N, C-alpha and C positions, 0 to 999 in steps of 0.2 A: 502492499500499500503506498511505502513512503516513497519506494521509485517512481510509481503509476504518479504520486503528489507532486514531485520533483520536476518530473517533466510538463506535468500540467502547469504548475508555476510559471516554468521556461514559455510555454504557449502565451497562455494567459499574461505574461510580464512583456511579450514581445522579443524574448531572447530567441526563441522557435518562430516561424511566421509559417503561413500555408504552405505545402509543397516542396519545403525545406526538409532535407533528411537531419535526420536524430542520431547522435552518435551511435556507434555499433554497439552490440552486447560486448563484445571484448573491452573496449574503452571505458565502456559503463562500470563494469566489474570491476577496470584498475582503479578508478576513479573514486567511487564509491563501497570498495574492498567488499565486496559481496560476490556469493557466488551465481554461475550464471542462470539457476532456476529461480533465483531472487526477483533476476534481472528480468527473463522471460516472462514470469506472472506479470509482473506491473505491466509489461508491455502488451500481451496477451489482454488485459482488462481493458487498456484503452482503444487497442483493436476492437474491441468486441462491442466499445461503447460507441466508435468513429470516429475517433479522434486521433490516430495514426492509422495507417494504411501501411501493406510490405508489396515491395516489388521486387518479383524472386529473383534472387541472384544480385540482385544492386542494395537493396536493405529497407528500412523503417524512413515514413514521413509523416510529415505534420499533413492533414486531412486537410481538403476546404473549408471551411466553416466552426473549425473546431474551437476555435476561441471562442467566437458567440457561443458556441455549443456550451464553454465550459464558463463561460462567465453566466451563462441563465442557469445552468445547474447550481453554482455556487450562489446565486442569488436565492432562489429555492431553500437553499442548505441555510443560509444566515437566516431567513424568516424564520425557520423548522428549528436551528438551532438557539438563536439569538431574541429576534423579534417577541416571539412568542411568549418563550420563557420569562424575558420582561415583563410583557405587559400581564401576565398572571401573575407573578410575586407584584406586579404595581397594582396590580384588582385590590391583592390580600391586604397590603399595604394603606389601601384608601388613597395612591394617590392621582392627580388632577392629569388630564392628559396636556395639561399646560405647563403644568410642574416640570412633568416628564421633557417635556421639548426644551424647555427653559434649561434643566440638567445636559441635553444633547447640547444644546448651543453654547455651555459654558466648557462642557467638556471638551468640543469642535477648538475653542480659543486655547485651553490651558495647556491642553497635551499630558495632565496629571490626574489625578481621581480626588484631589482637593476641592471640592465646588464652594 
């Protein structure tokens, strides 16, 4: 999963572009210091999701639309993992929507946890 996420991050951050070849399994094994099976599992998951594709005898490449697909997936995950739990906790605490919005605005400006 970590290998998969690292490649996804490179695509989202535009370190790897559409139709660009990703590093070979051998290079990733050397760089991440993991075995070939680990790399293969990560890349196979990405192929199953249509994020990368394989050209037989050439290598693996970033699929067209991969960045947009990953961003959409991460946006949904962000809502599920952060927004919904935050709203549920805010409801338990009786926090108003305006109060939450003020906290977000202060947090954006300060970069710290002290509001």
